[in-house]
TIKOLDREN-523582 format. One line per 4 residues: number of its first residue (from 1); their letters; for each residue x, y, z of N, C-alpha, C. Coordinates in nm, 2 decimals. Layout:
residues N
NUM> A> X:Y:Z:X:Y:Z:X:Y:Z | ...
end
This chain:
residues 273
1> MNVV> 0.08:-0.12:0.00:0.00:0.00:0.00:0.09:0.12:0.00 | 0.07:0.21:-0.09:0.14:0.34:-0.10:0.06:0.45:-0.05 | 0.10:0.52:0.05:0.03:0.63:0.11:0.10:0.76:0.08 | 0.03:0.85:0.03:0.09:0.98:0.00:0.08:1.06:0.13
5> PKVE> 0.20:1.10:0.19:0.20:1.17:0.31:0.12:1.30:0.31 | 0.05:1.33:0.42:-0.03:1.45:0.42:0.06:1.57:0.43 | 0.04:1.67:0.34:0.12:1.79:0.34:0.09:1.88:0.46 | 0.19:1.91:0.54:0.17:2.00:0.65:0.19:2.14:0.60
9> TQTA> 0.10:2.23:0.66:0.11:2.37:0.63:0.14:2.45:0.75 | 0.22:2.55:0.75:0.24:2.63:0.86:0.20:2.77:0.83 | 0.13:2.84:0.92:0.09:2.97:0.90:0.21:3.06:0.92 | 0.20:3.19:0.87:0.31:3.28:0.89:0.34:3.30:1.04
13> EAKR> 0.23:3.29:1.12:0.25:3.31:1.26:0.34:3.20:1.32 | 0.31:3.07:1.27:0.39:2.96:1.32:0.53:2.97:1.28 | 0.56:3.01:1.16:0.69:3.03:1.11:0.77:3.13:1.19 | 0.71:3.24:1.23:0.77:3.34:1.31:0.81:3.28:1.45
17> MYTD> 0.72:3.20:1.50:0.74:3.14:1.63:0.86:3.05:1.63 | 0.88:2.98:1.52:0.99:2.88:1.51:1.12:2.93:1.46 | 1.13:3.05:1.42:1.25:3.10:1.36:1.38:3.08:1.44 | 1.37:3.12:1.57:1.49:3.12:1.65:1.50:3.00:1.74
21> LPQP> 1.42:2.90:1.72:1.42:2.78:1.81:1.52:2.67:1.76 | 1.57:2.59:1.85:1.66:2.48:1.80:1.59:2.39:1.70 | 1.67:2.33:1.61:1.61:2.25:1.50:1.66:2.11:1.51 | 1.59:2.01:1.45:1.63:1.87:1.46:1.77:1.86:1.40
25> PVFA> 1.85:1.77:1.46:1.99:1.76:1.42:2.01:1.71:1.28 | 2.12:1.74:1.22:2.16:1.69:1.09:2.29:1.61:1.12 | 2.30:1.49:1.06:2.41:1.40:1.09:2.51:1.38:0.98 | 2.63:1.37:1.02:2.74:1.35:0.92:2.75:1.21:0.86
29> TLKE> 2.70:1.12:0.95:2.71:0.97:0.90:2.58:0.90:0.95 | 2.56:0.79:0.88:2.44:0.71:0.92:2.46:0.65:1.06 | 2.59:0.62:1.09:2.62:0.56:1.22:2.57:0.66:1.33 | 2.61:0.79:1.31:2.57:0.89:1.41:2.42:0.90:1.42
33> ERVH> 2.35:0.89:1.31:2.20:0.90:1.31:2.14:0.78:1.38 | 2.20:0.66:1.36:2.15:0.54:1.42:2.16:0.55:1.57 | 2.28:0.60:1.62:2.30:0.61:1.76:2.19:0.71:1.82 | 2.17:0.82:1.75:2.08:0.92:1.80:1.94:0.86:1.81
37> RKQR> 1.89:0.79:1.70:1.76:0.73:1.70:1.74:0.63:1.82 | 1.84:0.55:1.84:1.84:0.45:1.95:1.83:0.52:2.09 | 1.91:0.63:2.10:1.90:0.70:2.23:1.77:0.76:2.25 | 1.71:0.82:2.15:1.58:0.87:2.17:1.47:0.76:2.19
41> LAAA> 1.49:0.65:2.13:1.40:0.54:2.15:1.40:0.49:2.29 | 1.53:0.47:2.35:1.54:0.42:2.49:1.48:0.53:2.58 | 1.50:0.65:2.55:1.45:0.76:2.64:1.29:0.76:2.63 | 1.24:0.73:2.52:1.09:0.73:2.50:1.03:0.62:2.59
45> FRLF> 1.10:0.50:2.60:1.05:0.39:2.68:1.05:0.43:2.83 | 1.16:0.50:2.87:1.17:0.54:3.01:1.06:0.64:3.04 | 1.03:0.73:2.95:0.92:0.83:2.97:0.78:0.76:2.97 | 0.76:0.67:2.88:0.63:0.60:2.88:0.61:0.53:3.02
49> SKFG> 0.72:0.47:3.07:0.71:0.41:3.21:0.68:0.51:3.31 | 0.75:0.62:3.31:0.73:0.73:3.41:0.58:0.78:3.40 | 0.52:0.79:3.28:0.39:0.84:3.27:0.28:0.73:3.29 | 0.33:0.60:3.32:0.23:0.50:3.35:0.17:0.43:3.23
53> FDEG> 0.24:0.44:3.11:0.18:0.38:2.99:0.21:0.23:2.98 | 0.28:0.17:3.07:0.31:0.03:3.06:0.20:-0.05:3.12 | 0.18:-0.17:3.07:0.08:-0.27:3.11:0.14:-0.41:3.10 | 0.21:-0.45:3.21:0.28:-0.57:3.20:0.39:-0.57:3.10
57> VVGH> 0.39:-0.66:3.00:0.49:-0.67:2.90:0.45:-0.62:2.76 | 0.33:-0.56:2.75:0.28:-0.52:2.62:0.32:-0.37:2.59 | 0.31:-0.34:2.46:0.35:-0.21:2.42:0.48:-0.20:2.35 | 0.50:-0.12:2.25:0.62:-0.11:2.17:0.63:0.02:2.10
61> ITAR> 0.76:0.07:2.09:0.79:0.18:2.01:0.90:0.14:1.92 | 0.90:0.19:1.79:1.00:0.14:1.70:1.06:0.26:1.63 | 1.18:0.24:1.58:1.26:0.34:1.50:1.32:0.27:1.38 | 1.29:0.32:1.26:1.34:0.27:1.14:1.49:0.29:1.14
65> DPEF> 1.57:0.19:1.10:1.71:0.21:1.09:1.74:0.30:0.97 | 1.83:0.40:0.99:1.86:0.50:0.88:1.93:0.44:0.76 | 2.00:0.33:0.78:2.08:0.27:0.67:2.00:0.16:0.60 | 1.95:0.07:0.69:1.87:-0.05:0.64:1.73:-0.02:0.66
69> NDTF> 1.67:0.05:0.56:1.53:0.10:0.58:1.42:0.00:0.59 | 1.45:-0.12:0.56:1.35:-0.23:0.57:1.36:-0.30:0.71 | 1.43:-0.24:0.80:1.45:-0.29:0.94:1.42:-0.18:1.04 | 1.38:-0.22:1.16:1.35:-0.12:1.26:1.40:-0.17:1.40
73> WVNP> 1.43:-0.08:1.49:1.47:-0.11:1.62:1.35:-0.11:1.71 | 1.35:-0.20:1.81:1.23:-0.22:1.89:1.27:-0.28:2.03 | 1.19:-0.26:2.13:1.22:-0.32:2.26:1.21:-0.47:2.26 | 1.30:-0.54:2.34:1.29:-0.68:2.35:1.17:-0.72:2.43
77> FGLH> 1.10:-0.83:2.40:0.98:-0.87:2.46:1.01:-0.92:2.61 | 0.93:-0.86:2.70:0.95:-0.90:2.84:1.03:-0.81:2.93 | 1.10:-0.71:2.87:1.18:-0.62:2.95:1.09:-0.50:2.98 | 1.08:-0.46:3.10:1.00:-0.35:3.14:1.05:-0.22:3.08
81> FSLI> 0.96:-0.13:3.05:1.00:0.00:2.99:1.10:0.07:3.08 | 1.08:0.06:3.21:1.17:0.14:3.30:1.31:0.09:3.30 | 1.34:-0.03:3.24:1.47:-0.09:3.25:1.54:-0.08:3.11 | 1.48:-0.04:3.01:1.53:-0.04:2.87:1.65:0.05:2.86
85> KVSD> 1.76:0.00:2.80:1.87:0.08:2.76:1.90:0.07:2.61 | 1.98:0.16:2.56:2.02:0.15:2.42:2.07:0.01:2.38 | 2.15:-0.05:2.46:2.21:-0.18:2.43:2.11:-0.29:2.43 | 1.99:-0.27:2.48:1.89:-0.37:2.48:1.81:-0.38:2.35
89> LVRV> 1.81:-0.27:2.28:1.72:-0.26:2.16:1.76:-0.37:2.05 | 1.65:-0.42:1.99:1.66:-0.52:1.89:1.63:-0.47:1.75 | 1.71:-0.51:1.65:1.67:-0.47:1.51:1.61:-0.59:1.44 | 1.49:-0.56:1.38:1.41:-0.67:1.32:1.38:-0.62:1.17
93> DHTG> 1.38:-0.72:1.08:1.34:-0.68:0.94:1.19:-0.70:0.92 | 1.14:-0.66:0.80:1.00:-0.67:0.78:0.94:-0.80:0.76 | 1.03:-0.91:0.76:0.98:-1.04:0.76:0.97:-1.10:0.90 | 1.02:-1.03:1.00:1.01:-1.07:1.14:1.14:-1.13:1.19
97> KVVE> 1.25:-1.13:1.10:1.37:-1.19:1.14:1.45:-1.09:1.23 | 1.50:-1.14:1.34:1.59:-1.06:1.42:1.73:-1.06:1.36 | 1.78:-0.94:1.32:1.90:-0.93:1.25:2.02:-0.87:1.34 | 1.98:-0.82:1.46:2.08:-0.76:1.54:2.03:-0.76:1.69
101> VGRP> 2.12:-0.82:1.78:2.09:-0.84:1.92:1.98:-0.95:1.93 | 2.03:-1.07:1.96:1.94:-1.18:1.96:1.85:-1.20:2.08 | 1.75:-1.12:2.09:1.65:-1.13:2.20:1.51:-1.14:2.14 | 1.42:-1.20:2.21:1.28:-1.22:2.15:1.21:-1.09:2.13
105> VNAA> 1.12:-1.09:2.03:1.04:-0.97:2.00:0.90:-1.00:2.01 | 0.82:-0.91:2.07:0.67:-0.93:2.07:0.62:-0.95:1.93 | 0.54:-1.06:1.91:0.48:-1.08:1.78:0.39:-0.97:1.73 | 0.32:-0.91:1.83:0.24:-0.79:1.79:0.32:-0.67:1.74
109> AYAI> 0.44:-0.66:1.81:0.52:-0.55:1.76:0.56:-0.56:1.62 | 0.60:-0.68:1.58:0.63:-0.71:1.44:0.51:-0.70:1.35 | 0.40:-0.76:1.39:0.28:-0.76:1.30:0.23:-0.62:1.27 | 0.23:-0.53:1.37:0.18:-0.39:1.36:0.28:-0.30:1.29
113> HSRV> 0.40:-0.30:1.35:0.50:-0.20:1.31:0.56:-0.23:1.17 | 0.58:-0.36:1.14:0.63:-0.39:1.01:0.54:-0.34:0.90 | 0.41:-0.35:0.92:0.31:-0.31:0.82:0.30:-0.15:0.82 | 0.31:-0.09:0.93:0.30:0.06:0.94:0.43:0.12:0.87
117> HAAR> 0.55:0.06:0.91:0.67:0.11:0.85:0.67:0.09:0.69 | 0.62:-0.02:0.65:0.62:-0.05:0.51:0.52:0.05:0.43 | 0.41:0.08:0.50:0.31:0.16:0.44:0.34:0.31:0.44 | 0.42:0.35:0.54:0.45:0.49:0.57:0.60:0.52:0.56
121> PDSV> 0.66:0.52:0.44:0.80:0.55:0.42:0.84:0.69:0.48 | 0.74:0.77:0.50:0.77:0.91:0.55:0.79:0.91:0.70 | 0.75:0.80:0.77:0.76:0.79:0.91:0.88:0.71:0.96 | 0.95:0.77:1.05:1.07:0.70:1.11:1.03:0.61:1.23
125> SAAH> 0.93:0.66:1.30:0.89:0.59:1.43:0.74:0.57:1.44 | 0.71:0.47:1.52:0.57:0.44:1.55:0.56:0.40:1.70 | 0.46:0.44:1.77:0.44:0.41:1.91:0.31:0.35:1.94 | 0.30:0.25:2.02:0.18:0.19:2.06:0.19:0.13:2.20
129> AHST> 0.10:0.16:2.29:0.10:0.11:2.42:-0.04:0.10:2.47 | -0.06:0.02:2.58:-0.19:0.00:2.63:-0.21:0.10:2.75 | -0.21:0.23:2.72:-0.23:0.33:2.83:-0.37:0.34:2.88 | -0.39:0.38:3.00:-0.52:0.37:3.06:-0.63:0.45:2.99
133> FGRA> -0.61:0.58:2.97:-0.71:0.66:2.91:-0.73:0.64:2.76 | -0.62:0.60:2.70:-0.63:0.56:2.56:-0.72:0.44:2.54 | -0.70:0.34:2.63:-0.79:0.22:2.62:-0.93:0.26:2.65 | -0.95:0.34:2.75:-1.09:0.38:2.79:-1.16:0.45:2.68
137> FAAL> -1.09:0.55:2.62:-1.15:0.62:2.51:-1.17:0.54:2.39 | -1.08:0.45:2.36:-1.09:0.36:2.24:-1.21:0.27:2.25 | -1.26:0.24:2.37:-1.38:0.16:2.39:-1.51:0.23:2.34 | -1.50:0.36:2.32:-1.62:0.44:2.28:-1.64:0.42:2.12
141> GRKL> -1.53:0.39:2.05:-1.54:0.37:1.91:-1.56:0.49:1.83 | -1.50:0.60:1.87:-1.51:0.73:1.80:-1.38:0.81:1.81 | -1.37:0.92:1.73:-1.25:1.00:1.73:-1.26:1.11:1.84 | -1.15:1.17:1.87:-1.14:1.28:1.96:-1.21:1.41:1.90
145> GPIS> -1.27:1.49:1.98:-1.34:1.61:1.94:-1.25:1.73:1.96 | -1.27:1.84:1.89:-1.19:1.96:1.91:-1.24:2.04:2.03 | -1.20:1.99:2.15:-1.25:2.06:2.27:-1.14:2.13:2.35 | -1.01:2.12:2.30:-0.90:2.20:2.37:-0.80:2.23:2.26
149> QDVC> -0.71:2.33:2.29:-0.61:2.36:2.20:-0.52:2.24:2.17 | -0.48:2.17:2.27:-0.38:2.06:2.26:-0.44:1.95:2.16 | -0.56:1.91:2.18:-0.62:1.81:2.09:-0.63:1.85:1.95 | -0.62:1.98:1.92:-0.63:2.02:1.78:-0.51:1.98:1.70
153> AFYN> -0.41:1.93:1.76:-0.29:1.87:1.69:-0.34:1.75:1.61 | -0.45:1.69:1.65:-0.51:1.57:1.58:-0.63:1.61:1.50 | -0.67:1.73:1.49:-0.79:1.77:1.42:-0.78:1.73:1.27 | -0.87:1.64:1.22:-0.87:1.59:1.09:-0.74:1.52:1.06
157> DHAL> -0.67:1.47:1.16:-0.54:1.41:1.14:-0.52:1.29:1.23 | -0.63:1.22:1.26:-0.62:1.09:1.33:-0.74:1.00:1.28 | -0.71:0.87:1.28:-0.80:0.78:1.22:-0.86:0.69:1.33 | -0.97:0.62:1.29:-1.03:0.52:1.38:-1.03:0.39:1.32
161> YEDY> -0.97:0.29:1.39:-0.96:0.15:1.34:-1.07:0.08:1.42 | -1.18:0.04:1.35:-1.29:-0.02:1.41:-1.29:-0.18:1.41 | -1.20:-0.24:1.34:-1.21:-0.38:1.31:-1.12:-0.46:1.40 | -1.14:-0.45:1.54:-1.06:-0.52:1.63:-1.07:-0.67:1.61
165> GGVA> -0.96:-0.74:1.58:-0.97:-0.88:1.55:-0.89:-0.97:1.64 | -0.88:-0.93:1.77:-0.80:-1.00:1.87:-0.66:-0.95:1.88 | -0.58:-1.02:1.95:-0.44:-0.98:1.97:-0.37:-0.98:1.83 | -0.30:-0.87:1.81:-0.25:-0.85:1.67:-0.12:-0.92:1.65
169> VELD> -0.13:-1.05:1.63:-0.01:-1.13:1.61:0.00:-1.18:1.46 | -0.10:-1.15:1.38:-0.10:-1.18:1.24:-0.08:-1.06:1.15 | -0.01:-1.08:1.04:0.02:-0.97:0.95:-0.10:-0.90:0.90 | -0.21:-0.98:0.87:-0.33:-0.92:0.81:-0.39:-0.81:0.91
173> EGQR> -0.38:-0.84:1.04:-0.43:-0.74:1.14:-0.34:-0.61:1.13 | -0.21:-0.63:1.13:-0.12:-0.52:1.11:-0.15:-0.44:0.99 | -0.18:-0.51:0.88:-0.20:-0.45:0.75:-0.33:-0.36:0.76 | -0.43:-0.42:0.82:-0.56:-0.34:0.83:-0.54:-0.22:0.92
177> IAEA> -0.46:-0.23:1.02:-0.43:-0.11:1.10:-0.36:0.00:1.02 | -0.26:-0.05:0.94:-0.18:0.05:0.86:-0.27:0.11:0.76 | -0.36:0.04:0.70:-0.46:0.10:0.60:-0.55:0.20:0.67 | -0.60:0.16:0.79:-0.68:0.26:0.86:-0.61:0.39:0.90
181> LGGC> -0.48:0.37:0.94:-0.40:0.49:0.97:-0.39:0.58:0.85 | -0.37:0.53:0.73:-0.35:0.61:0.62:-0.24:0.71:0.63 | -0.26:0.83:0.60:-0.16:0.93:0.60:-0.16:1.01:0.73 | -0.24:0.97:0.83:-0.26:1.04:0.96:-0.14:1.02:1.05
185> KAAI> -0.13:1.11:1.15:-0.02:1.10:1.25:-0.06:1.00:1.37 | -0.19:0.96:1.37:-0.23:0.88:1.48:-0.36:0.80:1.45 | -0.38:0.70:1.53:-0.50:0.62:1.51:-0.55:0.58:1.65 | -0.68:0.58:1.67:-0.75:0.52:1.78:-0.79:0.37:1.74
189> LQNH> -0.73:0.28:1.81:-0.76:0.14:1.78:-0.87:0.09:1.87 | -0.99:0.08:1.81:-1.11:0.05:1.90:-1.09:-0.07:1.98 | -1.12:-0.07:2.11:-1.11:-0.18:2.20:-0.97:-0.22:2.22 | -0.87:-0.13:2.19:-0.73:-0.17:2.20:-0.64:-0.06:2.26
193> GLLT> -0.64:0.06:2.20:-0.55:0.16:2.25:-0.51:0.26:2.14 | -0.40:0.33:2.15:-0.36:0.43:2.06:-0.23:0.39:1.98 | -0.22:0.45:1.87:-0.10:0.43:1.78:-0.07:0.57:1.72 | 0.06:0.60:1.73:0.11:0.73:1.67:0.23:0.71:1.58
197> VGKT> 0.25:0.79:1.49:0.37:0.78:1.40:0.44:0.92:1.39 | 0.57:0.93:1.35:0.63:1.05:1.34:0.75:1.04:1.25 | 0.80:1.16:1.20:0.92:1.16:1.12:1.04:1.15:1.20 | 1.03:1.16:1.33:1.14:1.13:1.43:1.08:1.05:1.54
201> VDEA> 1.17:0.99:1.62:1.12:0.92:1.74:1.06:1.02:1.83 | 1.12:1.13:1.84:1.07:1.24:1.93:0.93:1.27:1.90 | 0.90:1.29:1.78:0.76:1.33:1.73:0.66:1.22:1.77 | 0.69:1.10:1.73:0.60:0.99:1.75:0.57:0.97:1.90
205> AWWF> 0.67:0.98:1.98:0.65:0.97:2.13:0.57:1.08:2.18 | 0.60:1.20:2.14:0.52:1.32:2.19:0.37:1.31:2.15 | 0.35:1.27:2.02:0.21:1.25:1.98:0.13:1.15:2.07 | 0.20:1.05:2.11:0.14:0.95:2.19:0.11:1.01:2.33
209> ITME> 0.21:1.08:2.39:0.19:1.14:2.52:0.07:1.23:2.52 | 0.07:1.32:2.43:-0.03:1.43:2.43:-0.17:1.37:2.38 | -0.17:1.26:2.30:-0.30:1.20:2.26:-0.36:1.13:2.39 | -0.27:1.06:2.46:-0.32:1.00:2.58:-0.39:1.10:2.68
213> RSCQ> -0.32:1.21:2.69:-0.38:1.32:2.78:-0.50:1.38:2.72 | -0.51:1.39:2.59:-0.63:1.44:2.53:-0.75:1.34:2.55 | -0.72:1.21:2.55:-0.83:1.12:2.58:-0.87:1.14:2.72 | -0.78:1.16:2.82:-0.82:1.18:2.96:-0.90:1.30:2.97
217> VQLL> -0.86:1.41:2.91:-0.94:1.54:2.92:-1.08:1.52:2.86 | -1.09:1.45:2.75:-1.22:1.44:2.69:-1.31:1.35:2.78 | -1.26:1.25:2.83:-1.34:1.16:2.92:-1.38:1.24:3.04 | -1.29:1.32:3.10:-1.33:1.41:3.22:-1.43:1.51:3.18
221> AEAA> -1.41:1.58:3.06:-1.50:1.68:3.02:-1.64:1.63:2.99 | -1.65:1.51:2.93:-1.78:1.45:2.90:-1.85:1.41:3.02 | -1.77:1.36:3.12:-1.84:1.32:3.25:-1.89:1.44:3.32 | -1.82:1.55:3.32:-1.86:1.67:3.38:-1.98:1.73:3.31
225> AART> -1.98:1.72:3.18:-2.09:1.77:3.10:-2.22:1.69:3.13 | -2.21:1.56:3.14:-2.32:1.48:3.17:-2.38:1.50:3.31 | -2.29:1.53:3.40:-2.33:1.55:3.54:-2.40:1.69:3.56 | -2.35:1.79:3.48:-2.41:1.92:3.50:-2.51:1.95:3.39
229> NQPL> -2.53:1.85:3.30:-2.63:1.87:3.19:-2.59:1.99:3.10 | -2.46:2.01:3.08:-2.41:2.11:3.00:-2.34:2.05:2.88 | -2.37:2.10:2.76:-2.30:2.04:2.64:-2.16:2.09:2.63 | -2.07:2.01:2.57:-1.93:2.05:2.55:-1.93:2.16:2.45
233> KLIS> -1.84:2.26:2.47:-1.82:2.36:2.37:-1.71:2.33:2.27 | -1.74:2.31:2.15:-1.64:2.27:2.05:-1.57:2.39:1.99 | -1.45:2.37:1.95:-1.37:2.47:1.88:-1.42:2.47:1.74 | -1.43:2.59:1.68:-1.48:2.60:1.54:-1.37:2.54:1.44
237> QEAA> -1.42:2.50:1.33:-1.33:2.44:1.23:-1.22:2.53:1.19 | -1.24:2.66:1.17:-1.14:2.75:1.14:-1.03:2.76:1.25 | -1.08:2.77:1.37:-0.98:2.79:1.48:-0.91:2.66:1.51 | -0.98:2.54:1.49:-0.91:2.41:1.51:-0.80:2.39:1.40
241> EQAR> -0.83:2.43:1.28:-0.73:2.42:1.17:-0.61:2.51:1.20 | -0.64:2.63:1.25:-0.53:2.72:1.28:-0.44:2.67:1.39 | -0.50:2.61:1.49:-0.43:2.55:1.60:-0.35:2.43:1.56 | -0.41:2.35:1.47:-0.34:2.23:1.42:-0.21:2.27:1.34
245> NIVG> -0.22:2.38:1.27:-0.11:2.42:1.18:0.00:2.48:1.26 | -0.02:2.50:1.39:0.09:2.55:1.48:0.13:2.43:1.58 | 0.04:2.37:1.65:0.08:2.27:1.75:0.08:2.13:1.69 | 0.04:2.11:1.57:0.03:1.98:1.51:0.13:1.94:1.40
249> TSFS> 0.23:2.03:1.38:0.33:2.00:1.28:0.44:1.90:1.33 | 0.51:1.85:1.24:0.62:1.76:1.28:0.72:1.83:1.37 | 0.75:1.95:1.33:0.85:2.03:1.41:0.79:2.04:1.56 | 0.66:2.08:1.57:0.61:2.10:1.70:0.62:1.97:1.78
253> GWFA> 0.59:1.86:1.72:0.60:1.73:1.79:0.74:1.70:1.84 | 0.84:1.73:1.75:0.98:1.71:1.78:1.02:1.80:1.89 | 0.98:1.93:1.88:1.03:2.03:1.98:0.97:2.00:2.12 | 0.84:1.96:2.13:0.78:1.94:2.25:0.85:1.83:2.33
257> FQAL> 0.91:1.73:2.26:0.97:1.62:2.32:1.11:1.66:2.38 | 1.17:1.77:2.34:1.31:1.80:2.38:1.31:1.83:2.53 | 1.21:1.89:2.59:1.22:1.92:2.73:1.20:1.79:2.81 | 1.12:1.70:2.76:1.10:1.57:2.83:1.23:1.49:2.82
261> YACI> 1.30:1.49:2.71:1.42:1.42:2.69:1.53:1.48:2.79 | 1.53:1.61:2.81:1.63:1.67:2.90:1.60:1.62:3.05 | 1.47:1.61:3.08:1.44:1.56:3.21:1.47:1.42:3.24 | 1.44:1.33:3.14:1.47:1.19:3.16:1.62:1.16:3.16
265> LKDQ> 1.70:1.24:3.08:1.84:1.23:3.08:1.90:1.27:3.21 | 1.85:1.37:3.28:1.90:1.41:3.41:1.86:1.31:3.51 | 1.74:1.25:3.51:1.69:1.16:3.61:1.74:1.02:3.59 | 1.75:0.97:3.47:1.79:0.83:3.44:1.89:0.82:3.33
269> PDFL> 2.01:0.87:3.35:2.11:0.87:3.24:2.16:0.73:3.20 | 2.13:0.63:3.28:2.17:0.50:3.24:2.11:0.44:3.12 | 2.00:0.50:3.07:1.93:0.45:2.95:2.03:0.46:2.83 | 2.13:0.55:2.84:2.22:0.56:2.73:2.32:0.45:2.71
273> D> 2.33:0.36:2.82:2.43:0.25:2.82:2.40:0.15:2.71
end
């Protein structure tokens, strides 16, 4: 399946905001880029654990290898997010073969991520975990509404996968998820959880973090609305699109992650080992 990436637009206001900010790094060699991606990947797992996105041994984040594009780095099956280091990461190809660091890989990680990476050559990373509010909202079988500035990052840019077929250990399930995702940055997997993608590991991880919080906010807002018999106030289409073009760009996702990376690096520097 070939998916044409959705073209991002930035308003003049957004461009002015970003002019003097740090930019994603440019690498002299593929080796340097690989090290960077793996460091960001290990940091993302630590952050997911810190935010409570772990559920036993399920969940996975992947990073496409910059040299061997039909392979990706992923967490070994059974190792808790809070313990993952760069040296623990496993490289797997799109046929499911472990090609570097011989440790077991979650079958669902291969089934989902191999199909997403194959369908989305524009995306370097994909994140999926069984977070609490993501699962709760996914049980409703609908998309997020434009009820806050933050959730506008996903306005008309997230999908709903309604065809839950059990634990995703088969490639056809992963393929259906990839097709439902299309060119969007995220998908709500009904009765399952959340999935996000990004042009960097940083971006994919941030979209997951803020999407999980957006699910929490909507659940709380809807509960309050029901209790007080007050309807939710939705952001207008024009305002939601304007917000998305500022807070929902690839750069915004990358930039938002930098502060979190600095925090986890200070608190848990051993993830770099």
